[in-house]
C-alpha positions as a printed Julia matrix, in Angstrom:
389×3 Matrix{Float64}:
  28.72   68.25   32.32
  25.01   68.47   31.48
  22.6    68.06   34.38
  20.78   64.72   34.44
  17.08   64.79   33.69
  14.52   63.27   36.03
  14.34   59.52   35.33
  10.54   59.52   35.34
  10.57   62.34   32.82
  13.08   60.44   30.66
  10.72   57.47   30.43
   7.6    59.64   30.17
   5.84   58.09   33.18
   4.44   59.28   36.48
   6.01   58.57   39.86
   3.16   56.15   40.65
   3.87   54.03   37.57
   3.57   50.26   38.01
   6.35   47.82   37.1
   4.46   46.57   34.02
   3.75   50.09   32.74
   7.38   51.03   33.37
   8.55   48.07   31.32
   6.19   48.93   28.44
   7.39   52.54   28.39
  11.01   51.43   28.33
  10.45   48.95   25.5
   8.79   51.56   23.35
  11.59   54.1    23.81
  14.39   51.53   23.49
  13.06   50.45   20.12
  12.58   54.06   19.01
  16.12   55.19   19.83
  17.97   51.93   19.13
  21.3    52.58   17.29
  20.45   50.05   14.6
  17.39   52.12   13.72
  19.31   55.39   13.9
  22.76   54.7    12.43
  25.13   57.62   12.9
  22.63   59.63   14.96
  24.58   60.7    18.06
  21.53   62.3    19.66
  19.51   59.08   19.34
  22.42   57.09   20.77
  22.58   59.42   23.8
  18.82   59.1    24.32
  19.1    55.32   24.11
  21.74   55.32   26.87
  19.69   57.75   28.94
  16.57   55.57   28.64
  18.54   52.46   29.63
  20.06   54.21   32.62
  16.66   55.43   33.84
  15.08   52.02   33.49
  17.94   50.3    35.32
  17.31   52.46   38.38
  13.51   52.56   38.37
  13.07   48.84   37.67
  15.0    47.95   40.83
  12.81   48.43   43.93
  15.71   49.38   46.23
  17.32   51.76   43.76
  13.94   53.3    42.94
  13.22   53.91   46.63
  16.62   55.58   47.06
  16.05   57.71   43.95
  12.57   58.77   45.09
  14.08   59.93   48.41
  17.38   61.49   47.37
  17.16   61.91   43.59
  20.39   61.66   41.57
  22.39   62.34   44.73
  21.65   58.8    45.84
  24.1    57.56   43.2
  26.76   60.26   43.43
  30.36   59.5    44.3
  31.32   57.22   41.45
  28.38   54.87   41.79
  26.24   56.54   39.17
  24.5    54.12   36.84
  25.16   54.01   33.17
  27.1    52.09   30.57
  30.48   52.99   32.11
  29.54   53.74   35.73
  30.5    51.52   38.62
  26.88   50.78   39.34
  25.78   50.53   35.74
  25.36   47.73   33.22
  28.6    47.06   31.41
  27.17   44.53   28.96
  24.86   46.35   26.47
  22.66   43.21   26.43
  21.95   43.19   30.18
  19.06   45.6    29.98
  17.45   43.5    27.2
  17.85   40.33   29.24
  16.1    42.0    32.14
  13.13   43.05   30.01
  12.77   40.09   27.69
  13.73   37.36   30.18
  16.85   35.71   31.46
  17.72   38.24   34.15
  21.19   39.07   35.29
  21.93   35.47   36.27
  22.37   34.33   32.68
  19.38   32.04   32.73
  17.36   31.22   29.68
  15.27   34.21   28.55
  13.98   34.83   25.05
  16.99   37.0    24.28
  19.47   34.33   25.36
  17.65   31.64   23.38
  18.38   33.61   20.2
  21.83   34.99   20.92
  23.45   32.46   23.24
  24.38   32.74   26.87
  26.41   35.92   26.85
  28.71   38.11   24.83
  32.38   38.76   24.53
  35.41   36.52   24.42
  36.09   33.37   22.52
  32.86   31.59   23.42
  31.62   31.68   26.99
  29.23   28.84   26.3
  32.12   26.43   26.66
  33.42   23.8    24.34
  30.93   21.69   22.51
  31.92   18.14   21.68
  31.38   16.57   18.29
  27.87   15.24   17.83
  26.77   11.74   16.93
  26.13   10.78   13.35
  22.92   11.59   11.5
  19.87    9.35   11.71
  18.76    7.87    8.38
  15.37    6.88    6.96
  14.67    3.96    4.61
  11.26    2.98    3.23
  10.4    -0.67    2.55
   7.17   -1.9     0.94
   5.53   -5.22    1.85
   2.28   -7.0     1.02
  -0.68   -7.38    3.38
   0.08  -11.11    3.63
   3.66  -10.34    4.7
   2.37   -7.84    7.26
   0.1   -10.53    8.68
   2.75  -13.24    8.98
   5.95  -11.2     9.39
   8.9   -11.18    6.99
  12.65  -10.57    6.78
  14.03   -8.24    4.13
  17.57   -7.44    3.09
  17.98   -3.75    2.34
  20.85   -1.83    0.77
  21.46    1.84    1.47
  24.21    4.45    1.5
  25.56    6.05    4.64
  28.62    7.83    5.99
  30.81    5.12    7.49
  34.05    5.31    9.45
  37.09    5.84    7.26
  39.06    2.59    7.05
  42.4     4.32    6.58
  42.35    6.29    9.83
  39.78    4.13   11.66
  37.47    7.11   11.91
  39.91    9.34   13.82
  40.49   11.76   10.95
  44.25   11.77   11.61
  46.91   10.23    9.43
  49.3     7.74   11.02
  51.29    9.48   13.74
  49.13   12.57   13.6
  47.08   14.04   16.39
  44.87   16.93   17.29
  45.51   20.47   18.36
  43.44   23.29   19.81
  41.48   25.22   17.21
  43.08   28.65   16.74
  39.87   30.26   15.52
  37.85   29.7    18.71
  40.69   29.0    21.15
  39.26   25.57   21.96
  35.83   26.83   23.02
  33.98   25.55   19.95
  32.05   28.85   19.72
  32.85   32.22   18.17
  31.26   35.65   18.57
  30.19   37.41   15.37
  29.24   41.11   15.33
  25.97   42.07   13.64
  25.83   45.84   13.99
  24.91   46.63   17.57
  24.37   42.97   18.41
  26.83   40.13   18.88
  25.83   36.62   17.86
  27.39   33.45   19.25
  27.67   30.59   16.79
  29.48   27.31   16.18
  33.08   27.67   15.1
  33.25   27.1    11.32
  36.74   25.58   11.44
  36.36   22.9    14.13
  32.54   22.5    13.89
  32.21   23.01   17.64
  34.78   20.37   18.65
  37.34   22.88   19.89
  40.08   20.84   18.21
  41.34   20.34   14.68
  43.33   17.5    13.19
  47.0    18.41   12.9
  47.76   15.87   10.17
  44.49   15.1     8.33
  43.91   11.72    6.71
  44.16   12.07    2.94
  41.32    9.63    2.24
  38.7    11.45    4.33
  40.3    14.94    4.56
  40.23   14.73    8.35
  36.52   14.09    8.77
  36.95   10.43    9.75
  34.03    9.53    7.43
  33.62    8.02    3.98
  30.44    7.29    2.04
  29.74    3.58    1.77
  27.02    1.23    0.58
  25.92   -1.29    3.18
  23.5    -4.22    3.5
  21.28   -4.99    6.44
  18.69   -7.68    7.19
  15.57   -6.24    8.75
  13.05   -8.4    10.59
   9.52   -7.06   10.18
   7.19   -8.43   12.89
   3.77   -9.95   12.2
   0.9    -7.53   12.65
   2.83   -4.38   11.76
   0.73   -1.5    10.45
   1.26    0.76    7.47
   3.56    3.7     8.3
   5.2     2.03   11.32
   8.9     2.76   11.97
  11.49    0.19   12.99
  14.64    1.52   14.65
  18.0    -0.1    13.96
  20.38    1.34   16.56
  23.81    2.46   15.33
  23.16    1.8    11.64
  22.89    5.44   10.63
  25.77    7.73    9.68
  28.96    7.42   11.7
  29.92   10.4    13.84
  32.72   12.74   12.84
  36.16   11.85   14.17
  35.08    8.85   16.21
  31.77   10.13   17.62
  28.85    7.71   18.0
  26.75    6.49   15.1
  23.24    7.65   14.34
  20.3     5.25   13.95
  18.48    3.86   10.93
  14.69    4.15   10.85
  12.96    1.7     8.51
   9.49    2.95    7.52
   7.17    0.08    6.58
   4.62    0.7     3.83
   1.91   -1.95    3.36
   0.52   -2.2    -0.17
  -3.23   -1.93   -0.7
  -4.87   -5.36   -1.23
  -7.22   -6.23   -4.08
  -9.68   -8.11   -1.85
  -9.22   -7.03    1.76
  -9.38   -3.69    3.53
  -7.65   -3.42    6.88
  -9.06   -1.73    9.98
  -6.65   -2.18   12.85
  -6.34   -5.95   13.41
  -9.57   -6.71   11.51
 -10.11   -7.27    7.81
 -13.14   -6.47    5.64
 -14.11   -7.85    2.27
 -17.14   -7.66   -0.04
 -18.35  -10.9    -1.56
 -21.02  -11.37   -4.27
 -23.88  -13.74   -3.37
 -26.37  -15.23   -5.81
 -30.04  -14.48   -5.37
 -30.82  -18.2    -4.99
 -28.24  -18.7    -2.21
 -29.46  -15.59   -0.42
 -33.06  -16.78   -0.57
 -32.57  -20.49    0.12
 -29.37  -20.38    2.19
 -26.32  -22.56    1.77
 -22.55  -22.63    2.16
 -20.06  -20.53    0.21
 -16.26  -20.4     0.03
 -14.74  -17.18    1.39
 -11.16  -15.99    0.71
  -8.9   -15.41    3.71
  -5.2   -14.51    4.04
  -4.47  -18.18    4.77
  -6.55  -19.66    1.97
 -10.27  -20.38    1.67
 -12.78  -20.95    4.45
 -16.4   -22.09    4.49
 -19.15  -19.61    5.47
 -22.72  -20.68    6.19
 -25.39  -18.41    4.68
 -28.84  -18.56    6.34
 -32.0   -18.51    4.2
 -33.46  -15.06    3.58
 -30.14  -13.2     3.8
 -30.54   -9.56    2.76
 -28.21   -7.45    0.68
 -25.19   -5.95    2.55
 -25.54   -8.34    5.46
 -22.24   -8.63    7.38
 -20.88  -11.93    8.67
 -18.08  -12.12   11.21
 -15.44  -14.83   10.96
 -13.48  -14.9    14.21
  -9.7   -15.23   14.12
  -9.45  -14.8    10.34
  -8.03  -11.28   10.44
  -4.53   -9.9    11.05
  -2.04  -11.14   13.6
  -2.06   -8.83   16.63
   1.36   -7.2    16.99
   3.3    -8.67   19.91
   0.51  -11.02   20.99
  -0.62  -14.55   20.25
  -3.98  -13.42   18.91
  -5.68  -12.54   15.64
  -8.32  -10.08   14.56
 -11.55  -10.99   12.74
 -12.68  -11.02    9.13
 -15.94   -9.22    8.29
 -17.63  -10.44    5.1
 -20.13   -8.0     3.58
 -22.34   -9.88    1.09
 -23.63   -8.18   -2.02
 -26.53   -9.95   -3.75
 -25.66  -10.25   -7.42
 -28.48   -9.48   -9.87
 -28.04  -11.21  -13.24
 -27.78   -8.8   -16.17
 -28.48  -11.33  -18.94
 -31.4   -13.75  -18.83
 -32.57  -16.29  -21.39
 -36.2   -16.44  -22.45
 -36.82  -19.49  -20.29
 -35.24  -17.8   -17.26
 -37.39  -14.72  -17.72
 -40.52  -16.86  -17.94
 -39.63  -18.71  -14.75
 -38.92  -15.44  -12.9
 -42.21  -13.94  -14.04
 -44.03  -17.04  -12.86
 -42.24  -16.78   -9.52
 -43.19  -13.11   -9.24
 -46.87  -13.93   -9.84
 -46.8   -16.71   -7.29
 -45.67  -14.28   -4.59
 -47.63  -11.33   -5.92
 -49.3   -10.5    -2.63
 -45.93  -10.52   -0.9
 -43.83   -8.62   -3.44
 -43.61   -5.6    -1.16
 -41.34   -6.54    1.69
 -41.96   -5.69    5.3
 -39.05   -3.22    5.16
 -40.57   -1.44    2.16
 -43.98   -1.28    3.82
 -42.43    0.24    6.95
 -40.56    2.85    4.89
 -43.62    4.0     2.93
 -45.7     4.11    6.12
 -43.15    6.42    7.71
 -43.06    8.58    4.57
 -46.88    8.98    4.58
 -46.8    10.05    8.23
 -43.98   12.53    7.54
 -45.89   14.24    4.72
 -49.17   14.11    6.67
 -51.02   11.89    4.26
């Protein structure tokens, strides 16, 4: 039998190597000599085993201390480490779990998260019960007025319902269930992928661990049949665009009697021709005649509940905003309303008669010394100062 090489030499590290440096050295060599990268290469396979054996000893503080003191003799007498030794790692994945997380206790490292909680056998992970039915999504469109006041809608949609023939059990009359022969009742099977073994859901029982002995002919043992159903949905006042309403148990039924999924109704609020929504408040732009803006007066303003009167003070400027309290959206879940903000836009006539032009020119002459507003004067004064004039 060939003499064992020094473990530090095998990993290419010094005797003062730290735990982190030791781990890095092992990772590099394990990847280099991995059997999947060197198929059929016996020498690479032997080096891979040798690297794993060396790391198993040197990564354990107690074993490393014994090795530093006594060398390979510390593990003589049948306790030598290695894939088949009494003190070695029997599971070829153990060394990966130690490096990449999870440890020897089977707990949750990166490796386990990809490949399950262990190898070998008919599914150590245990039997997995059948899951609940799928959740469904349904979109419903409403107007802004309906969003403000609330509305009920009847919707129709398709889902997987419980089979009426077998009452969702999947078994024909007098039939029952038996342990799945593929996974032995564990619900999981182990599939080989070269050097690795991958644990996955049993394809025959879908993780239930049982199969129907006498399947229902109408649903082929699934306990489900596609159906079209109706449902009345109450949409509350104040709901916002994109909100989801959950209807518990109105999704797909579960396979073979498992619980139903839920239905999520997504509410889409149509854009309004007049109003723009901002939270619980509404905004609108309203044209205002030059005469009303200059002299003041009262104008009718549209709201979601009809028309309301708005008082315009004399000398109102373009793009002035007026706030009308309580004329906005209903606040969701509260006895309150948002506000309506009216942004006035002074309308300039595009067509004038000869008489109208004459009157406007006469008006312009009468206020000739005041044609430049205070705002304009302030702007030009600031501009002159900016350019140093």
